[in-house]
N, CA and C atoms as a LAMMPS dump frame, in Angstrom:
ITEM: TIMESTEP
0
ITEM: NUMBER OF ATOMS
303
ITEM: BOX BOUNDS ff ff ff
-5.0000000000000000e+02 5.0000000000000000e+02
-5.0000000000000000e+02 5.0000000000000000e+02
-5.0000000000000000e+02 5.0000000000000000e+02
ITEM: ATOMS id mol type element x y z
1 1 1 N -68.907 -122.599 -357.074
2 1 2 C -69.836 -123.702 -356.888
3 1 3 C -71.251 -123.13 -356.815
4 2 1 N -72.172 -123.771 -357.478
5 2 2 C -73.554 -123.315 -357.47
6 2 3 C -74.271 -123.796 -356.204
7 3 1 N -75.459 -123.311 -356.013
8 3 2 C -76.271 -123.683 -354.866
9 3 3 C -76.5 -125.201 -354.856
10 4 1 N -76.273 -125.862 -353.704
11 4 2 C -76.475 -127.314 -353.641
12 4 3 C -77.938 -127.67 -353.901
13 5 1 N -78.145 -128.64 -354.744
14 5 2 C -79.506 -129.037 -355.065
15 5 3 C -79.82 -130.479 -354.69
16 6 1 N -78.817 -131.25 -354.373
17 6 2 C -79.082 -132.641 -354.016
18 6 3 C -79.908 -132.662 -352.727
19 7 1 N -80.925 -133.522 -352.674
20 7 2 C -81.806 -133.543 -351.499
21 7 3 C -81.107 -133.88 -350.182
22 8 1 N -79.913 -134.433 -350.237
23 8 2 C -79.21 -134.731 -348.978
24 8 3 C -78.947 -133.459 -348.178
25 9 1 N -78.894 -132.323 -348.866
26 9 2 C -78.67 -131.053 -348.18
27 9 3 C -79.886 -130.635 -347.36
28 10 1 N -81.009 -131.286 -347.571
29 10 2 C -82.234 -130.984 -346.837
30 10 3 C -82.425 -131.876 -345.612
31 11 1 N -81.541 -132.851 -345.439
32 11 2 C -81.637 -133.712 -344.262
33 11 3 C -81.385 -132.897 -343.005
34 12 1 N -82.14 -133.172 -341.974
35 12 2 C -81.999 -132.469 -340.704
36 12 3 C -80.92 -133.168 -339.874
37 13 1 N -79.865 -132.468 -339.579
38 13 2 C -78.736 -133.068 -338.851
39 13 3 C -79.11 -133.503 -337.438
40 14 1 N -80.085 -132.832 -336.848
41 14 2 C -80.501 -133.201 -335.49
42 14 3 C -81.305 -134.499 -335.49
43 15 1 N -82.011 -134.778 -336.569
44 15 2 C -82.859 -135.965 -336.659
45 15 3 C -82.136 -137.122 -337.341
46 16 1 N -81.13 -136.864 -338.139
47 16 2 C -80.548 -137.871 -339.025
48 16 3 C -79.943 -139.082 -338.309
49 17 1 N -79.468 -138.903 -337.101
50 17 2 C -78.925 -140.039 -336.345
51 17 3 C -79.989 -141.139 -336.265
52 18 1 N -79.614 -142.397 -336.49
53 18 2 C -80.61 -143.478 -336.43
54 18 3 C -81.396 -143.507 -335.115
55 19 1 N -80.729 -143.24 -334.008
56 19 2 C -81.437 -143.254 -332.718
57 19 3 C -82.414 -142.086 -332.643
58 20 1 N -81.979 -140.879 -333.027
59 20 2 C -82.881 -139.725 -332.966
60 20 3 C -84.028 -139.853 -333.965
61 21 1 N -83.774 -140.432 -335.13
62 21 2 C -84.845 -140.681 -336.09
63 21 3 C -85.859 -141.66 -335.487
64 22 1 N -85.382 -142.68 -334.809
65 22 2 C -86.269 -143.647 -334.154
66 22 3 C -87.096 -142.985 -333.053
67 23 1 N -86.455 -142.124 -332.269
68 23 2 C -87.162 -141.406 -331.206
69 23 3 C -88.257 -140.532 -331.802
70 24 1 N -87.907 -139.759 -332.817
71 24 2 C -88.886 -138.864 -333.433
72 24 3 C -90.034 -139.642 -334.068
73 25 1 N -89.731 -140.772 -334.686
74 25 2 C -90.78 -141.591 -335.288
75 25 3 C -91.785 -142.025 -334.231
76 26 1 N -91.291 -142.451 -333.088
77 26 2 C -92.165 -142.866 -331.996
78 26 3 C -92.98 -141.687 -331.469
79 27 1 N -92.321 -140.551 -331.255
80 27 2 C -93.008 -139.409 -330.653
81 27 3 C -94.004 -138.749 -331.598
82 28 1 N -93.718 -138.742 -332.886
83 28 2 C -94.653 -138.161 -333.847
84 28 3 C -95.919 -139.015 -333.915
85 29 1 N -95.781 -140.32 -333.727
86 29 2 C -96.932 -141.225 -333.794
87 29 3 C -97.79 -141.167 -332.523
88 30 1 N -97.228 -140.702 -331.432
89 30 2 C -97.942 -140.668 -330.153
90 30 3 C -98.059 -139.225 -329.671
91 31 1 N -99.079 -138.96 -328.896
92 31 2 C -99.208 -137.62 -328.313
93 31 3 C -98.067 -137.366 -327.339
94 32 1 N -97.755 -138.398 -326.553
95 32 2 C -96.606 -138.361 -325.651
96 32 3 C -96.223 -139.792 -325.32
97 33 1 N -95.001 -139.964 -324.83
98 33 2 C -94.544 -141.302 -324.45
99 33 3 C -93.668 -141.179 -323.208
100 34 1 N -93.802 -142.145 -322.344
101 34 2 C -93.007 -142.158 -321.13
102 34 3 C -91.574 -142.572 -321.481
103 35 1 N -90.612 -141.996 -320.787
104 35 2 C -89.195 -142.209 -321.049
105 35 3 C -88.858 -143.695 -321.17
106 36 1 N -89.352 -144.502 -320.246
107 36 2 C -89.027 -145.94 -320.265
108 36 3 C -89.54 -146.614 -321.531
109 37 1 N -90.724 -146.217 -321.984
110 37 2 C -91.271 -146.806 -323.21
111 37 3 C -90.386 -146.473 -324.402
112 38 1 N -89.953 -145.208 -324.477
113 38 2 C -89.073 -144.801 -325.577
114 38 3 C -87.761 -145.57 -325.493
115 39 1 N -87.182 -145.626 -324.316
116 39 2 C -85.919 -146.357 -324.116
117 39 3 C -86.039 -147.804 -324.577
118 40 1 N -87.09 -148.47 -324.15
119 40 2 C -87.254 -149.882 -324.477
120 40 3 C -87.565 -150.092 -325.965
121 41 1 N -88.349 -149.21 -326.546
122 41 2 C -88.701 -149.338 -327.963
123 41 3 C -87.501 -149.088 -328.854
124 42 1 N -86.722 -148.07 -328.514
125 42 2 C -85.563 -147.693 -329.331
126 42 3 C -84.348 -148.559 -329.002
127 43 1 N -84.405 -149.254 -327.872
128 43 2 C -83.354 -150.179 -327.441
129 43 3 C -82.008 -149.484 -327.208
130 44 1 N -82.053 -148.496 -326.316
131 44 2 C -80.836 -147.798 -325.893
132 44 3 C -80.824 -147.716 -324.37
133 45 1 N -79.681 -147.369 -323.824
134 45 2 C -79.557 -147.203 -322.372
135 45 3 C -80.201 -145.884 -321.943
136 46 1 N -80.437 -145.749 -320.658
137 46 2 C -80.979 -144.496 -320.12
138 46 3 C -80.084 -143.314 -320.486
139 47 1 N -78.773 -143.494 -320.299
140 47 2 C -77.853 -142.378 -320.56
141 47 3 C -77.815 -142.013 -322.039
142 48 1 N -77.834 -143.007 -322.917
143 48 2 C -77.827 -142.717 -324.357
144 48 3 C -79.104 -141.993 -324.756
145 49 1 N -80.246 -142.46 -324.231
146 49 2 C -81.509 -141.792 -324.555
147 49 3 C -81.498 -140.362 -324.038
148 50 1 N -81.011 -140.156 -322.842
149 50 2 C -80.947 -138.805 -322.27
150 50 3 C -80.135 -137.862 -323.154
151 51 1 N -79.014 -138.334 -323.656
152 51 2 C -78.168 -137.493 -324.526
153 51 3 C -78.888 -137.149 -325.822
154 52 1 N -79.549 -138.129 -326.425
155 52 2 C -80.265 -137.87 -327.672
156 52 3 C -81.462 -136.95 -327.441
157 53 1 N -82.152 -137.135 -326.322
158 53 2 C -83.286 -136.274 -325.996
159 53 3 C -82.791 -134.84 -325.775
160 54 1 N -81.653 -134.684 -325.116
161 54 2 C -81.096 -133.343 -324.898
162 54 3 C -80.829 -132.639 -326.223
163 55 1 N -80.301 -133.374 -327.195
164 55 2 C -80.041 -132.805 -328.513
165 55 3 C -81.346 -132.362 -329.17
166 56 1 N -82.348 -133.232 -329.125
167 56 2 C -83.635 -132.911 -329.741
168 56 3 C -84.348 -131.785 -328.999
169 57 1 N -84.219 -131.759 -327.694
170 57 2 C -84.834 -130.692 -326.904
171 57 3 C -84.161 -129.35 -327.2
172 58 1 N -82.845 -129.348 -327.304
173 58 2 C -82.107 -128.113 -327.63
174 58 3 C -82.51 -127.56 -328.99
175 59 1 N -82.847 -128.452 -329.92
176 59 2 C -83.288 -128.032 -331.253
177 59 3 C -84.739 -127.555 -331.239
178 60 1 N -85.433 -127.777 -330.13
179 60 2 C -86.834 -127.395 -330.039
180 60 3 C -87.776 -128.439 -330.616
181 61 1 N -87.286 -129.658 -330.808
182 61 2 C -88.066 -130.715 -331.443
183 61 3 C -88.828 -131.586 -330.452
184 62 1 N -88.369 -131.617 -329.206
185 62 2 C -88.974 -132.475 -328.193
186 62 3 C -89.205 -131.663 -326.926
187 63 1 N -90.349 -131.912 -326.303
188 63 2 C -90.654 -131.32 -325.005
189 63 3 C -90.544 -132.408 -323.953
190 64 1 N -89.913 -132.069 -322.834
191 64 2 C -89.727 -133.002 -321.733
192 64 3 C -90.556 -132.499 -320.556
193 65 1 N -91.38 -133.382 -320.01
194 65 2 C -92.213 -133.038 -318.858
195 65 3 C -91.959 -134.051 -317.767
196 66 1 N -91.665 -133.557 -316.57
197 66 2 C -91.378 -134.442 -315.443
198 66 3 C -92.525 -134.363 -314.441
199 67 1 N -92.754 -135.491 -313.778
200 67 2 C -93.797 -135.549 -312.769
201 67 3 C -93.639 -136.798 -311.933
202 68 1 N -94.672 -137.104 -311.178
203 68 2 C -94.656 -138.279 -310.32
204 68 3 C -95.915 -139.1 -310.538
205 69 1 N -95.757 -140.396 -310.482
206 69 2 C -96.873 -141.331 -310.515
207 69 3 C -96.684 -142.259 -309.323
208 70 1 N -97.659 -142.267 -308.434
209 70 2 C -97.574 -143.077 -307.215
210 70 3 C -96.279 -142.804 -306.455
211 71 1 N -95.89 -141.544 -306.401
212 71 2 C -94.706 -141.154 -305.647
213 71 3 C -93.381 -141.43 -306.339
214 72 1 N -93.444 -141.939 -307.55
215 72 2 C -92.201 -142.238 -308.281
216 72 3 C -92.013 -141.233 -309.409
217 73 1 N -90.779 -140.775 -309.596
218 73 2 C -90.54 -139.794 -310.671
219 73 3 C -90.744 -140.429 -312.047
220 74 1 N -91.346 -139.671 -312.927
221 74 2 C -91.575 -140.109 -314.304
222 74 3 C -91.228 -138.953 -315.239
223 75 1 N -90.836 -139.315 -316.446
224 75 2 C -90.531 -138.327 -317.481
225 75 3 C -91.326 -138.686 -318.721
226 76 1 N -92.045 -137.693 -319.264
227 76 2 C -92.814 -137.881 -320.483
228 76 3 C -92.205 -137.033 -321.581
229 77 1 N -92.192 -137.573 -322.767
230 77 2 C -91.605 -136.902 -323.925
231 77 3 C -92.683 -136.711 -324.974
232 78 1 N -92.613 -135.589 -325.673
233 78 2 C -93.539 -135.363 -326.784
234 78 3 C -92.841 -134.543 -327.856
235 79 1 N -93.256 -134.767 -329.09
236 79 2 C -92.727 -133.99 -330.213
237 79 3 C -93.438 -132.635 -330.225
238 80 1 N -92.686 -131.581 -330.44
239 80 2 C -93.269 -130.246 -330.558
240 80 3 C -93.775 -130.047 -331.987
241 81 1 N -94.585 -129.029 -332.211
242 81 2 C -94.992 -128.738 -333.596
243 81 3 C -93.782 -128.516 -334.514
244 82 1 N -92.76 -127.819 -334.027
245 82 2 C -91.536 -127.622 -334.813
246 82 3 C -90.877 -128.961 -335.112
247 83 1 N -90.832 -129.842 -334.111
248 83 2 C -90.237 -131.168 -334.292
249 83 3 C -91.007 -132.001 -335.299
250 84 1 N -92.32 -131.893 -335.275
251 84 2 C -93.149 -132.637 -336.232
252 84 3 C -92.882 -132.151 -337.66
253 85 1 N -92.783 -130.83 -337.83
254 85 2 C -92.493 -130.281 -339.167
255 85 3 C -91.1 -130.69 -339.635
256 86 1 N -90.123 -130.636 -338.733
257 86 2 C -88.75 -131.03 -339.088
258 86 3 C -88.698 -132.505 -339.47
259 87 1 N -89.423 -133.326 -338.758
260 87 2 C -89.475 -134.762 -339.042
261 87 3 C -90.069 -134.999 -340.432
262 88 1 N -91.186 -134.353 -340.731
263 88 2 C -91.822 -134.515 -342.043
264 88 3 C -90.896 -134.032 -343.164
265 89 1 N -90.203 -132.937 -342.952
266 89 2 C -89.248 -132.432 -343.956
267 89 3 C -88.094 -133.409 -344.145
268 90 1 N -87.636 -133.986 -343.046
269 90 2 C -86.541 -134.961 -343.116
270 90 3 C -86.978 -136.183 -343.923
271 91 1 N -88.194 -136.669 -343.652
272 91 2 C -88.705 -137.818 -344.409
273 91 3 C -88.859 -137.48 -345.885
274 92 1 N -89.294 -136.265 -346.193
275 92 2 C -89.428 -135.847 -347.593
276 92 3 C -88.063 -135.836 -348.281
277 93 1 N -87.026 -135.4 -347.566
278 93 2 C -85.674 -135.409 -348.131
279 93 3 C -85.209 -136.846 -348.377
280 94 1 N -85.487 -137.743 -347.441
281 94 2 C -85.124 -139.153 -347.641
282 94 3 C -85.857 -139.725 -348.837
283 95 1 N -87.145 -139.428 -348.971
284 95 2 C -87.913 -139.884 -350.124
285 95 3 C -87.314 -139.369 -351.426
286 96 1 N -86.905 -138.117 -351.441
287 96 2 C -86.311 -137.525 -352.637
288 96 3 C -84.975 -138.207 -352.97
289 97 1 N -84.197 -138.534 -351.962
290 97 2 C -82.914 -139.189 -352.179
291 97 3 C -83.113 -140.56 -352.832
292 98 1 N -84.107 -141.292 -352.359
293 98 2 C -84.307 -142.634 -352.929
294 98 3 C -85.242 -142.622 -354.123
295 99 1 N -85.672 -141.428 -354.522
296 99 2 C -86.45 -141.289 -355.751
297 99 3 C -87.915 -141.585 -355.623
298 100 1 N -88.468 -141.433 -354.411
299 100 2 C -89.891 -141.699 -354.239
300 100 3 C -90.749 -140.445 -354.338
301 101 1 N -90.121 -139.307 -354.621
302 101 2 C -90.954 -138.1 -354.76
303 101 3 C -90.547 -137.308 -355.974
């Protein structure tokens, strides 16, 4: 078998999940986003978001920062430079698959 050339081979497995793609889309557009905002925008439960964030964080695509606001714990999420590059590459692969590039 020769080297795979179909653009689907360029899809990022960590980003390809619809929920993780939605998370990355939100985080790439913003400098950072609070956990609750991401949860509500992506429309998932706290536990589901936590699992997807863990996957993205393990890949080095998302940075998680914890702190307090008015004595209440808060979590902020941001896309890393590596995550931004992976996201752009993933979108380029999707464009190639549907013939837009």
